[in-house]
N, C-alpha and C positions, 0 to 999 in steps of 0.2 A: 458585749466587748467578751469572751467565756474568760473565768477565773480558774476552768479546771486545772492547770496547770498549777496553783498555788496549794495545791490538796498534795498531805504526805508530809515525809521524814527531812526535815533539811537541819544539820548539822549550821550550828556557831562556829562557822572558821576558822580557826586559833593560828595566832602570832609563830610566826616563823624565822627565825636563827641562829645567824652562823656564829660560830668560835667565836668571835669581838661580838656578837651584842647585836649584831645590826640586822637587819631583813635580812631576809635570804631568799632571792628569788629561783634556785633552785629547793629549797624548800618545799616553796609555797605550789612550785607544779607539781612537787614528788605526792606533797598533801594532798592536792586537787585529783590525783590521778587514783590515787588510792580510795577516796573518797565516792570516786564515777566507777571502781570494781567495788567495792561495797554494796552500791545500788540503790544510792539515796536518792530524791528526788531532785535536789538545789542542794543551795549556799546560802547560807547567812554570812555574809562577807565586811570585815569591819566595824563588829560589835563590842560589848564586852568579851566574849571570848578573843577576841585578836586586839583586845589590850588600846585602840582605840585611844584614850584618853591619857595616855601613856606615848603615843608615836605620831610623829609631826605629821604635815599635808604631802610629802611628798612620800614619807613614807610610805606612808596608807593608799597612792596615786600603785605602786609599784607592787604589792600584795594585788591589786586589783586586776593588774592589767596582767600580772602571773598566771592568777588565779582564771581570769579571762582564756589566755591562750591556750589554757587547756580545753575548758569547760563551755566556752558557748557552740550551742545547738546542741551539748549533751548532759547537760544543767540546767535548769533553771537560778538563776543568779540574782538573790538579794543585797544590793548596796548597803548599806548604811552608812552614811555622810556627815552625821552632824558634828562638829566641832561648835564649842563654847563661842562663839561669832558668828554672826551669819554670812557675812563676807566669804573664812572658810570654807565655809559648809558649802554653801552655790558653787565652789571651786570645785572642789568633791560629786556638785550633783552634774553639774556639768561633764566632770571625767569621765564619769556612769557614764551615761546619756552617752557619749562619746565613743565609750569600749561595746555598749549592746546593749549593759544590764536590762534583765526586764523590769526589774524593779529597783524603787531608792528609798531608803526610810532614815526615821532619825528622830531621837529622845526630844525630849522638849530642851531649855536652855538651864543649862544647874547655876548652880548661887547662889544670883538674884535669884528671888523670888517674881515669878511677873508673873501678872493678869493674866487670864485669857487672851484678851485683845492682841497684847503683845508677840504670846506662843504661837497663835492662828495665822500673828504676819512672820514672823523666824517661816514655820513650818510653808504658808505660799510662795517666799522669797526663794526659796531651798525648790523647791515645786515650781515654779517661775525660770527658775536655770536649768532644769531638764523637762521643758515644756511636753516632751513625747511618754514621760517616763513615769507606770505606776508608781504611787507614792502610799510608803507604808509609813503610817506611826503606829511611835514604838513607847509604850507604856509599861516604864519603871520603875514608881514611884518611892518603891524599897532605896532607889541607888538615887533616881534624877531630885525628888524632893518633893513629887509637883506628882500626882494622878489627873490623872485623863475623864476627866467629867461628860455625862451627858452634853448639856448644851455645848461642850468644848467640841467634841464628834459632831454635832449637827453644825457648826462654823465648820468644821473643816471637810464636809460632806456638800457641802457648793462648789469645793472646787473639785469637777471632774474627776482628777487624778489621781484622789484616796480613793482608794481599791480595801483600805482595811486597816486591822490592827494588830501588831504584835505584843501579843498581853501579858507582862510577867507579873503582875500582882500578883498575888498569891488565892484571894477569894473566886473560886468557881465564877460564880454572880457575876461576875464581871463578864466572862467569856461571852456566857448569856446577854447579858447587856447590850454588848457593843451589838454580839449578834442581832439582834434582835433590829436594832437602829438599821439593818439593811448593810454588814458591811461585812467582808470576811476574817476570820482572827485566829489569830496561828497562837498556839496555846506556848505561855512562856515556858512554866515553874513543870520543869521534869521531872518530877514527883509526882505531879500529877496528869500524866499525858491522859491515861484512859478517859478519868473524871472532865477532861478539856476538851476533849472529841466529843463526849456523851452533851457538855454544853450548850456543843453548836460548832468550835474549831475547826476550821477545813481538816491542819494537820500541826505540826509544831515543828517549834526552831529552836535549840535546845547547845545548853554549853555542855552538858555529857555523852550526848549523840556519839560525838566522834572515836567516844574511847568505848561503846559496845555499840556500833548503828545498826547489827543484823538484830538485837535484842527491840530498839524497836519499832524498826520496819516487821517484824514480825508481831509485836503488841498494835500495829495502826493496822498489817492486815487481817488478823482475827478480830476486830473492833466492827471493822469492814462487813466483815464474813455474822458479822450478828454475835461472834462465840465470845460475848462480854465476859464470861464466866469461866472464861478457858484465858483470855489477857486480865483478869486481875491476878490471878498468884505472880503470875508474870512482874505485873505492874509493880506488886511488892520485893521481888527479885530485882526487880534496877534500882527501887526504893535502898534493898538493904546495900547494893553497894553504894548508890552517888553517897548513902554514910557512911561509906568505909575510904571510899576516897576524898572525903570533908575531914575526917580525923588525922592527915597530916600538918605537920609544922608548918610546911611548906602552902604556898596557893593551890588551889587547886585545879586551874589550868595548869600551872607545876609536872601536880602529880598524873595531869591528864596525857602532857606531853611523853611523861615515863614510864605511863603504859601502853600508849603506842609503841613508843618504842618496842619494849618487849615482848610485846605482837607479833611483833617484823615489819612496822609499819617505821616511817622516816621519823631521820632526827630529827627534832619540832624544837634543839637548844633549850633555854632555860627559863624565867620571862623577865620581863623585864621590872627592875628597881626604882620605884619602895617598891612593889609584891615581892612577897618573899620567894626565892628556893626554897626545895628541898633540902632538908637534913641527915645525916647517913643513916638516926632514927629511923627518917620514909622508907631508906629500902623494903623493909621487911612487910610494912602497908600499902607498899605500892605491888608487891610481886603476891600480894593474901591478894588486891582485889582484881590481877591479872588473873591469878584460877577461880576466881569467884562467877566473873566475866566467864569462863570458858566454861566451866560448869553451866552456866546457865546458855550457855548455845548449844550445849551439847544435850540437855533436858529438852530445851522449847522451843530451836530451829532445827 
């Protein structure tokens, strides 16, 4: 089975809300079309950037249904289906497969600290609910509270549907370790995109890609062309933009949605409580970030 389709730049899809704070099917479709026009390789739907922890099963289904209505056949879609219980996760997995996604993904269960054998059962039970769909392990120990280990990865590789890891841990070494075990790895931390590619990542899935997909696509292409010396200054500029976006009082995803709106993209609303929405003082930072992105695109793209 070819895994070539998983190479490249995969923005993590943002939650799209209407004026009342409900999931907006129109917003989801508009954002999907926006990314198709930007030329990304695929989308990662229903993860951290999608505020999955604060959405119901039905809301997550609505989002994925509307993404697929626009993206099927145009983008590679990885659907994050994890909930903090197996039953709901299986329901989302089966639903994702019924829509024809390319892969499903899952973090480990959070809050209770489970042993590896229990995490493996959780992931395998989810995979069994979508038996014809690729499975991606999502390693994000700083939020999930548990880190993927080599023994756990080897246990999961007994499942033929497990193809790779979305790795959001900060050590680049982790990417190298997972890659050496024979699975594909997506770089997670956007600040180390080029370093992750150098360590063996097939591409990246990132929460800030959506604000500046042009810059990540350019960085990816430069790396593939062997022009690492040209890619590194661009990576440094990307990092400066990320630091600027993270300097608002509001949640970073709210900042990114405001940036997209000012760039002429769709209005995606704010973020869902208890995430903090932007305050008036954040407006100047958002505008500065928009200008930094525009300047970088003009310089590098």
